ZAMARGU-4260 file (C-alpha; in steps of 0.2 Angstrom, whole numbers, plus 5000, padded with zeros to 4 digits):
<rodrens>
0) 4851/4829/4781 | 4853/4845/4789 | 4851/4847/4808 | 4847/4863/4816 | 4858/4865/4831
5) 4855/4883/4836 | 4842/4878/4849 | 4852/4863/4857 | 4860/4873/4871 | 4846/4886/4873
10) 4833/4875/4882 | 4826/4881/4898 | 4830/4870/4913 | 4817/4870/4927 | 4823/4879/4942
15) 4837/4888/4933 | 4837/4906/4935 | 4839/4920/4922 | 4857/4925/4919 | 4861/4940/4929
20) 4863/4957/4920 | 4882/4962/4919 | 4886/4975/4933 | 4887/4993/4927 | 4905/4998/4924
25) 4913/5009/4937 | 4917/5026/4930 | 4935/5032/4932 | 4930/5045/4945 | 4921/5032/4955
30) 4936/5021/4954 | 4948/5034/4960 | 4936/5039/4974 | 4935/5021/4980 | 4954/5019/4979
35) 4957/5036/4988 | 4945/5031/5002 | 4954/5014/5004 | 4971/5022/5005 | 4965/5034/5018
40) 4958/5020/5028 | 4974/5010/5026 | 4984/5026/5032 | 4973/5028/5047 | 4976/5010/5052
45) 4994/5011/5050 | 4995/5027/5060 | 4985/5018/5074 | 4997/5003/5074 | 5012/5015/5075
50) 5004/5024/5090 | 5000/5008/5099 | 5017/5001/5097 | 5027/5017/5101 | 5033/5010/5118
55) 5039/4994/5110 | 5049/5005/5097 | 5057/5015/5110 | 5062/5000/5120 | 5070/4992/5104
60) 5079/5009/5100 | 5086/5009/5118 | 5092/4991/5116 | 5100/4994/5099 | 5109/5010/5105
65) 5115/5001/5121 | 5123/4987/5111 | 5133/4999/5100 | 5152/5000/5102 | 5158/5017/5108
70) 5166/5020/5090 | 5149/5017/5083 | 5140/5029/5094 | 5132/5044/5085 | 5122/5059/5090
75) 5104/5055/5095 | 5092/5056/5081 | 5077/5063/5092 | 5074/5070/5109 | 5067/5053/5114
80) 5084/5044/5110 | 5093/5057/5119 | 5082/5054/5135 | 5085/5035/5133 | 5104/5038/5133
85) 5104/5047/5149
</rodrens>
């Protein structure tokens, strides 16, 4: 006896929705544009973070330079460091 199993898993269940159509694939140009935009946003956020913490960085640099032994002293890296040493 042969049993037709082709329709066993294809029954419609009440309340079940139609399967969604697969999303259209993103083109290479769209993908690159999306990545570029994300990198710019990340870069802007990182720069804002650095600017917001500049005072903390300067304080830390001053502490590190103050803890150095005289033999480890080097010329200041920036004008800010030079001002901190004075």
